[in-house]
C-alpha atoms as a printed R data frame, in Angstrom:
    type eleno elety resid chain resno       x       y       z
1   ATOM     1    CA   MET     A     1  -4.302  30.611  -9.780
2   ATOM     2    CA   PRO     A     2  -0.689  30.660  -7.399
3   ATOM     3    CA   PRO     A     3   1.143  27.762  -7.307
4   ATOM     4    CA   LYS     A     4   0.219  25.246  -5.329
5   ATOM     5    CA   SER     A     5   2.696  24.709  -2.227
6   ATOM     6    CA   PHE     A     6   2.455  22.736   0.722
7   ATOM     7    CA   ASP     A     7   3.363  25.829   2.456
8   ATOM     8    CA   VAL     A     8  -0.728  25.410   3.333
9   ATOM     9    CA   LEU     A     9   0.219  23.274   5.644
10  ATOM    10    CA   SER     A    10   1.305  25.407   7.971
11  ATOM    11    CA   ARG     A    11  -1.459  28.348   7.112
12  ATOM    12    CA   ARG     A    12  -4.897  26.683   7.354
13  ATOM    13    CA   SER     A    13  -6.826  26.426  10.214
14  ATOM    14    CA   ASP     A    14 -10.048  24.763   8.547
15  ATOM    15    CA   ALA     A    15 -10.900  21.298   8.658
16  ATOM    16    CA   TRP     A    16  -8.750  19.340   5.764
17  ATOM    17    CA   THR     A    17 -10.865  16.680   3.357
18  ATOM    18    CA   ALA     A    18  -9.915  15.204   0.679
19  ATOM    19    CA   SER     A    19 -10.602  17.909  -1.815
20  ATOM    20    CA   ALA     A    20  -8.909  20.197  -0.265
21  ATOM    21    CA   ALA     A    21  -5.925  18.751  -0.805
22  ATOM    22    CA   LEU     A    22  -6.761  17.732  -4.094
23  ATOM    23    CA   ASP     A    23  -7.071  21.269  -4.443
24  ATOM    24    CA   LEU     A    24  -4.373  22.758  -2.787
25  ATOM    25    CA   LEU     A    25  -1.596  20.843  -2.554
26  ATOM    26    CA   PRO     A    26   1.025  19.850  -5.175
27  ATOM    27    CA   GLU     A    27   1.528  16.537  -6.451
28  ATOM    28    CA   ASN     A    28   4.744  14.903  -5.557
29  ATOM    29    CA   SER     A    29   6.593  12.248  -5.563
30  ATOM    30    CA   GLY     A    30   8.105  11.828  -2.153
31  ATOM    31    CA   PRO     A    31   6.209  11.137   1.228
32  ATOM    32    CA   ARG     A    32   2.102  10.243   1.287
33  ATOM    33    CA   VAL     A    33  -0.287  13.167   1.782
34  ATOM    34    CA   GLU     A    34  -3.287  11.385   3.233
35  ATOM    35    CA   VAL     A    35  -6.197  12.715   5.086
36  ATOM    36    CA   LEU     A    36  -7.973  10.606   7.914
37  ATOM    37    CA   ARG     A    37 -11.046  12.313   9.825
38  ATOM    38    CA   GLY     A    38  -9.710  16.098   9.468
39  ATOM    39    CA   CYS     A    39  -6.214  15.899   9.819
40  ATOM    40    CA   ILE     A    40  -3.699  15.961   7.598
41  ATOM    41    CA   VAL     A    41  -1.199  12.585   7.460
42  ATOM    42    CA   VAL     A    42   2.047  12.533   6.204
43  ATOM    43    CA   THR     A    43   3.907   9.333   5.313
44  ATOM    44    CA   PRO     A    44   7.668   9.123   5.134
45  ATOM    45    CA   VAL     A    45   9.392   7.507   1.987
46  ATOM    46    CA   SER     A    46   9.437   3.877   2.536
47  ATOM    47    CA   GLY     A    47  12.332   1.740   3.085
48  ATOM    48    CA   LEU     A    48  14.097  -0.273   0.422
49  ATOM    49    CA   ASP     A    49  12.115  -3.907   1.949
50  ATOM    50    CA   ARG     A    50   8.840  -2.431   1.462
51  ATOM    51    CA   ARG     A    51   9.326  -0.503  -2.100
52  ATOM    52    CA   THR     A    52  11.512  -3.913  -3.348
53  ATOM    53    CA   ALA     A    53   7.916  -5.399  -2.578
54  ATOM    54    CA   GLN     A    54   5.678  -3.238  -4.086
55  ATOM    55    CA   ARG     A    55   7.546  -3.403  -7.022
56  ATOM    56    CA   GLU     A    56   7.983  -7.065  -7.290
57  ATOM    57    CA   LEU     A    57   4.229  -7.679  -6.200
58  ATOM    58    CA   GLY     A    58   2.669  -5.188  -8.396
59  ATOM    59    CA   TYR     A    59   3.566  -6.052 -11.606
60  ATOM    60    CA   PRO     A    60   2.488 -10.286 -11.858
61  ATOM    61    CA   LEU     A    61  -0.699  -8.753  -9.690
62  ATOM    62    CA   LYS     A    62  -1.412  -6.139 -12.053
63  ATOM    63    CA   GLN     A    63  -1.192  -8.690 -14.781
64  ATOM    64    CA   ALA     A    64  -3.545 -11.060 -12.684
65  ATOM    65    CA   ALA     A    65  -6.078  -8.131 -12.619
66  ATOM    66    CA   ARG     A    66  -6.067  -7.397 -15.580
67  ATOM    67    CA   LYS     A    67  -7.334 -10.847 -16.959
68  ATOM    68    CA   ALA     A    68  -9.906 -10.106 -14.953
69  ATOM    69    CA   ARG     A    69 -10.816  -6.798 -16.162
70  ATOM    70    CA   LEU     A    70  -9.481  -5.002 -13.260
71  ATOM    71    CA   TRP     A    71  -7.082  -2.243 -13.083
72  ATOM    72    CA   LEU     A    72  -4.498  -2.123 -10.820
73  ATOM    73    CA   TYR     A    73  -2.209   1.127  -9.851
74  ATOM    74    CA   GLN     A    74   0.628   1.865  -6.938
75  ATOM    75    CA   GLU     A    75   0.214   4.637  -4.684
76  ATOM    76    CA   VAL     A    76  -3.720   6.129  -6.196
77  ATOM    77    CA   ASN     A    77  -5.764   8.518  -4.751
78  ATOM    78    CA   VAL     A    78  -8.745   7.451  -3.235
79  ATOM    79    CA   VAL     A    79 -11.339   9.367  -2.187
80  ATOM    80    CA   SER     A    80 -13.912   8.089   0.398
81  ATOM    81    CA   GLY     A    81 -16.210  11.003   1.721
82  ATOM    82    CA   ASP     A    82 -13.852  13.509   3.590
83  ATOM    83    CA   ASP     A    83 -11.302  11.328   3.630
84  ATOM    84    CA   LEU     A    84  -8.106  10.728   0.924
85  ATOM    85    CA   PHE     A    85  -6.118   7.434   1.214
86  ATOM    86    CA   ILE     A    86  -3.166   6.973  -0.961
87  ATOM    87    CA   PRO     A    87  -3.051   3.283  -0.944
88  ATOM    88    CA   ASP     A    88  -0.046   1.060  -1.768
89  ATOM    89    CA   ILE     A    89  -2.147  -1.179  -4.219
90  ATOM    90    CA   ALA     A    90  -5.428  -0.328  -5.560
91  ATOM    91    CA   VAL     A    91  -7.143  -2.531  -7.477
92  ATOM    92    CA   LEU     A    92 -10.211  -0.683  -9.801
93  ATOM    93    CA   ARG     A    93 -13.577  -1.219 -11.355
94  ATOM    94    CA   VAL     A    94 -12.291   1.197 -14.109
95  ATOM    95    CA   PRO     A    95  -9.071   2.579 -15.741
96  ATOM    96    CA   GLY     A    96  -7.728   5.586 -14.195
97  ATOM    97    CA   GLY     A    97  -6.267   6.965 -16.838
98  ATOM    98    CA   GLY     A    98  -6.400  10.783 -16.841
99  ATOM    99    CA   ARG     A    99  -7.125  11.216 -13.288
100 ATOM   100    CA   ALA     A   100  -6.096  12.391 -10.151
101 ATOM   101    CA   ALA     A   101  -8.229  10.468  -7.881
102 ATOM   102    CA   MET     A   102 -10.654   7.548  -7.794
103 ATOM   103    CA   ASN     A   103 -13.581   7.341  -5.958
104 ATOM   104    CA   VAL     A   104 -13.769   4.651  -3.566
105 ATOM   105    CA   GLY     A   105 -17.398   3.422  -5.272
106 ATOM   106    CA   GLN     A   106 -14.860   1.754  -7.660
107 ATOM   107    CA   VAL     A   107 -12.318   0.222  -5.672
108 ATOM   108    CA   VAL     A   108 -12.128  -3.760  -5.750
109 ATOM   109    CA   LEU     A   109  -9.236  -4.061  -3.533
110 ATOM   110    CA   LEU     A   110  -7.233  -1.981  -1.486
111 ATOM   111    CA   GLY     A   111  -3.461  -3.535  -0.387
112 ATOM   112    CA   GLU     A   112  -0.512  -1.933   2.232
113 ATOM   113    CA   ILE     A   113   2.937  -3.217   2.667
114 ATOM   114    CA   VAL     A   114   3.317  -3.256   6.643
115 ATOM   115    CA   ALA     A   115   6.920  -2.730   7.517
116 ATOM   116    CA   SER     A   116   8.307  -2.751  11.492
117 ATOM   117    CA   GLY     A   117   7.759   0.768  11.974
118 ATOM   118    CA   SER     A   118   4.451   0.982  10.405
119 ATOM   119    CA   ARG     A   119   2.521  -2.561  11.880
120 ATOM   120    CA   SER     A   120  -0.277  -0.061  13.976
121 ATOM   121    CA   VAL     A   121  -1.521   1.280  10.920
122 ATOM   122    CA   GLY     A   122  -1.021  -1.187   8.436
123 ATOM   123    CA   VAL     A   123  -3.146  -4.103  11.036
124 ATOM   124    CA   ILE     A   124  -5.291  -2.500  12.600
125 ATOM   125    CA   ASP     A   125  -5.515   1.301  11.634
126 ATOM   126    CA   ARG     A   126  -5.865   0.930   7.676
127 ATOM   127    CA   PRO     A   127  -7.595  -2.299   7.408
128 ATOM   128    CA   GLN     A   128 -10.716  -0.451   9.959
129 ATOM   129    CA   GLU     A   129 -10.927   2.117   7.544
130 ATOM   130    CA   TYR     A   130 -11.112   0.464   4.326
131 ATOM   131    CA   ALA     A   131 -13.974  -1.524   5.777
132 ATOM   132    CA   ASP     A   132 -15.340   1.627   7.090
133 ATOM   133    CA   ALA     A   133 -15.839   2.761   3.287
134 ATOM   134    CA   GLY     A   134 -17.107  -0.386   2.798
135 ATOM   135    CA   VAL     A   135 -14.006  -1.631   0.106
136 ATOM   136    CA   PRO     A   136 -14.474  -5.237  -0.663
137 ATOM   137    CA   PHE     A   137 -11.987  -6.934  -0.271
138 ATOM   138    CA   PHE     A   138  -8.037  -6.238   1.893
139 ATOM   139    CA   LEU     A   139  -4.635  -7.342   0.799
140 ATOM   140    CA   ARG     A   140  -1.777  -7.696   3.723
141 ATOM   141    CA   VAL     A   141   2.100  -8.106   3.072
142 ATOM   142    CA   ASP     A   142   3.966  -7.849   6.118
143 ATOM   143    CA   MET     A   143   7.661  -7.696   5.949
144 ATOM   144    CA   ARG     A   144   8.749  -8.436   9.640
145 ATOM   145    CA   ASN     A   145  12.308  -9.571  10.294
146 ATOM   146    CA   ARG     A   146  12.457  -9.896   6.841
147 ATOM   147    CA   VAL     A   147   9.913 -13.427   5.748
148 ATOM   148    CA   PRO     A   148   7.451 -11.771   3.641
149 ATOM   149    CA   THR     A   149   3.857 -12.981   4.643
150 ATOM   150    CA   ILE     A   150   0.903 -12.382   2.405
151 ATOM   151    CA   ALA     A   151  -3.166 -12.510   3.257
152 ATOM   152    CA   LEU     A   152  -6.233 -11.654   1.609
153 ATOM   153    CA   PHE     A   153  -9.164 -10.537   3.855
154 ATOM   154    CA   GLU     A   154 -13.216  -9.984   2.366
155 ATOM   155    CA   LEU     A   155 -15.362  -7.734   4.009
156 ATOM   156    CA   VAL     A   156 -18.367  -9.572   5.587
157 ATOM   157    CA   SER     A   157 -20.828  -7.633   7.768
158 ATOM   158    CA   GLY     A   158 -19.018  -4.597   8.040
159 ATOM   159    CA   GLU     A   159 -15.403  -6.632   9.109
160 ATOM   160    CA   TYR     A   160 -12.436  -8.198   7.087
161 ATOM   161    CA   ARG     A   161 -12.328 -11.883   7.731
162 ATOM   162    CA   PRO     A   162  -8.980 -13.984   6.407
163 ATOM   163    CA   LEU     A   163  -9.401 -16.032   3.345
164 ATOM   164    CA   VAL     A   164  -6.007 -17.014   2.610
165 ATOM   165    CA   ALA     A   165  -2.753 -16.230   3.717
166 ATOM   166    CA   ALA     A   166   1.031 -17.970   2.942
167 ATOM   167    CA   VAL     A   167   4.535 -17.321   4.830
168 ATOM   168    CA   ALA     A   168   7.467 -17.264   2.771
169 ATOM   169    CA   GLY     A   169   8.778 -20.949   0.473
170 ATOM   170    CA   THR     A   170   4.852 -21.243   0.718
171 ATOM   171    CA   VAL     A   171   2.124 -20.577  -2.404
172 ATOM   172    CA   PHE     A   172   0.039 -17.688  -1.484
173 ATOM   173    CA   ALA     A   173  -2.959 -18.736  -3.986
174 ATOM   174    CA   MET     A   174  -5.954 -16.530  -4.095
175 ATOM   175    CA   ARG     A   175  -9.519 -17.351  -6.062
176 ATOM   176    CA   GLU     A   176 -11.156 -14.101  -5.501
177 ATOM   177    CA   PRO     A   177 -11.316 -11.023  -6.347
178 ATOM   178    CA   PHE     A   178  -9.355 -12.636  -9.108
179 ATOM   179    CA   GLU     A   179  -6.932 -15.766  -9.652
180 ATOM   180    CA   PHE     A   180  -3.610 -15.183  -8.391
181 ATOM   181    CA   ALA     A   181  -0.614 -17.079  -6.974
182 ATOM   182    CA   ILE     A   182   2.962 -16.205  -5.946
183 ATOM   183    CA   ASP     A   183   5.617 -17.211  -2.798
184 ATOM   184    CA   PRO     A   184   6.028 -14.468  -0.720
185 ATOM   185    CA   ALA     A   185  10.193 -14.926  -0.813
186 ATOM   186    CA   GLU     A   186   9.776 -13.284  -4.484
187 ATOM   187    CA   LEU     A   187   8.980 -10.175  -3.096
188 ATOM   188    CA   LEU     A   188  12.484  -9.752  -1.284
189 ATOM   189    CA   ASP     A   189  15.660  -9.299  -2.413
190 ATOM   190    CA   GLU     A   190  18.041 -12.592  -2.058
191 ATOM   191    CA   GLU     A   191  20.742 -10.996   0.025
192 ATOM   192    CA   GLY     A   192  19.608  -9.556   3.847
193 ATOM   193    CA   PRO     A   193  21.333  -6.640   6.189
194 ATOM   194    CA   SER     A   194  22.634  -9.586   8.020
195 ATOM   195    CA   SER     A   195  24.301 -11.408   5.190
196 ATOM   196    CA   ASP     A   196  26.279  -7.974   3.724
197 ATOM   197    CA   MET     A   197  27.363  -7.844   7.166
198 ATOM   198    CA   THR     A   198  28.551 -11.265   7.407
199 ATOM   199    CA   SER     A   199  30.416 -10.603   4.114
200 ATOM   200    CA   ALA     A   200  31.577  -6.994   5.318
201 ATOM   201    CA   ASN     A   201  33.113  -8.422   8.270
202 ATOM   202    CA   SER     A   202  34.831 -11.845   6.705
203 ATOM   203    CA   ALA     A   203  36.517  -9.406   4.292
204 ATOM   204    CA   ALA     A   204  37.902  -7.089   7.080
205 ATOM   205    CA   GLY     A   205  39.217 -10.007   9.075
206 ATOM   206    CA   GLY     A   206  40.989 -11.670   6.046
207 ATOM   207    CA   LYS     A   207  42.634  -7.698   5.386
208 ATOM   208    CA   ALA     A   208  43.527  -7.708   9.116
């Protein structure tokens, strides 16, 4: 078998499926490569705020999930029919060790961290796709204006309905599908771009 290569993206004319992507494309630690409705969707590496939120949320959320005998992974391949999702956060009913992908039927919760440039995907498109796939819970972390908010939704009659939400400076506390609490402010580094710029300007003014 020839080595897997992303060159196949320019050569393949057939509609893409999750199985084709897993068979033909190499694993990578860069941009996410997903399959939606027969098309390849490539998402660039996320910004630093988004990656920080993913890191700071991932560990405590994983510890809480394990207490409920659930398993949390970040950016895992999730197969739903011919679609291939790579959510920021996936909570599963079974451990995924040794597997390249998990079936959506094993998913309890999928989470997305929404930055300014991905608002339409994280707020509109992806929740609808997860609802259509039957994912019981959807978690959204919104990083707009560097004021993190967290919201949890439950699938009811094919649509996500809000269960709980909180903004930075308050406590986000969920009870389902497992107990977990955090202040969204903990998901962001202490100093933002505005404070960095102010410090730089002050230093420059002092030298003048």
